[in-house]
C-alpha positions as a printed NumPy array, in Angstrom:
array([[-25.62 , -40.032,   3.071],
       [-24.971, -36.279,   2.952],
       [-27.938, -34.095,   2.021],
       [-26.163, -32.884,  -1.126],
       [-25.846, -36.471,  -2.42 ],
       [-29.395, -37.331,  -1.35 ],
       [-30.653, -34.434,  -3.472],
       [-28.583, -35.66 ,  -6.419],
       [-26.413, -32.547,  -6.463],
       [-22.695, -32.224,  -7.023],
       [-20.502, -31.049,  -4.136],
       [-19.173, -27.497,  -4.428],
       [-16.679, -25.933,  -2.018],
       [-18.874, -22.836,  -1.798],
       [-21.427, -24.856,   0.16 ],
       [-19.407, -24.386,   3.332],
       [-18.87 , -20.679,   2.65 ],
       [-22.507, -19.799,   1.933],
       [-22.461, -17.204,   4.71 ],
       [-19.733, -15.219,   2.919],
       [-21.725, -14.518,  -0.263],
       [-21.297, -10.908,  -1.287],
       [-24.449, -10.706,  -3.398],
       [-26.825, -11.712,  -0.617],
       [-29.907,  -9.579,  -0.248],
       [-30.945,  -8.501,   3.226],
       [-33.598, -10.634,   4.868],
       [-35.737,  -9.252,   7.668],
       [-36.676, -12.676,   9.012],
       [-35.479, -13.924,  12.412],
       [-33.336, -16.472,  10.592],
       [-31.186, -13.771,   8.952],
       [-28.611, -14.062,  11.729],
       [-28.414, -17.806,  11.096],
       [-27.868, -17.506,   7.353],
       [-24.964, -15.117,   7.856],
       [-23.012, -17.555,  10.046],
       [-20.993, -20.67 ,   9.167],
       [-22.545, -24.125,   9.512],
       [-23.4  , -24.718,  13.184],
       [-21.423, -27.617,  14.643],
       [-21.069, -26.814,  18.338],
       [-23.796, -29.285,  19.321],
       [-22.097, -32.287,  17.779],
       [-22.25 , -35.139,  20.257],
       [-24.549, -33.271,  22.627],
       [-27.033, -36.14 ,  22.315],
       [-24.899, -38.011,  24.835],
       [-26.362, -35.797,  27.572],
       [-29.692, -37.512,  26.886],
       [-28.395, -41.028,  26.313],
       [-29.798, -42.441,  29.579],
       [-33.246, -41.177,  28.569],
       [-33.173, -42.571,  25.031],
       [-31.343, -45.835,  25.716],
       [-34.421, -47.941,  24.903],
       [-34.82 , -46.228,  21.511],
       [-31.192, -46.594,  20.4  ],
       [-31.665, -50.178,  19.253],
       [-34.694, -49.143,  17.177],
       [-32.77 , -46.216,  15.678],
       [-29.625, -48.217,  14.884],
       [-30.643, -49.175,  11.3  ],
       [-31.274, -45.495,  10.502],
       [-28.017, -44.42 ,  12.106],
       [-26.17 , -46.937,   9.937],
       [-28.103, -46.163,   6.742],
       [-27.754, -42.397,   6.937],
       [-24.155, -42.418,   8.166],
       [-24.722, -40.755,  11.522],
       [-21.65 , -42.349,  13.049],
       [-19.219, -40.031,  14.756],
       [-15.563, -40.486,  14.051],
       [-13.663, -41.29 ,  17.256]])
């Protein structure tokens, strides 16, 4: 289930363009660089690098993977 739906909110196209907001005030926190960039997706599937180390936990995690829709599309 996407976070937006979990929170009971309606989907808006602007969600993916949050980093382009013109009325954003400057933030001096270390996260400012992160909030000015698009949604980070370069790590998708990187968990496979650790699969041999988490193999025993995958069966335990399977119900959560299914429930929260964490399946990757082939």
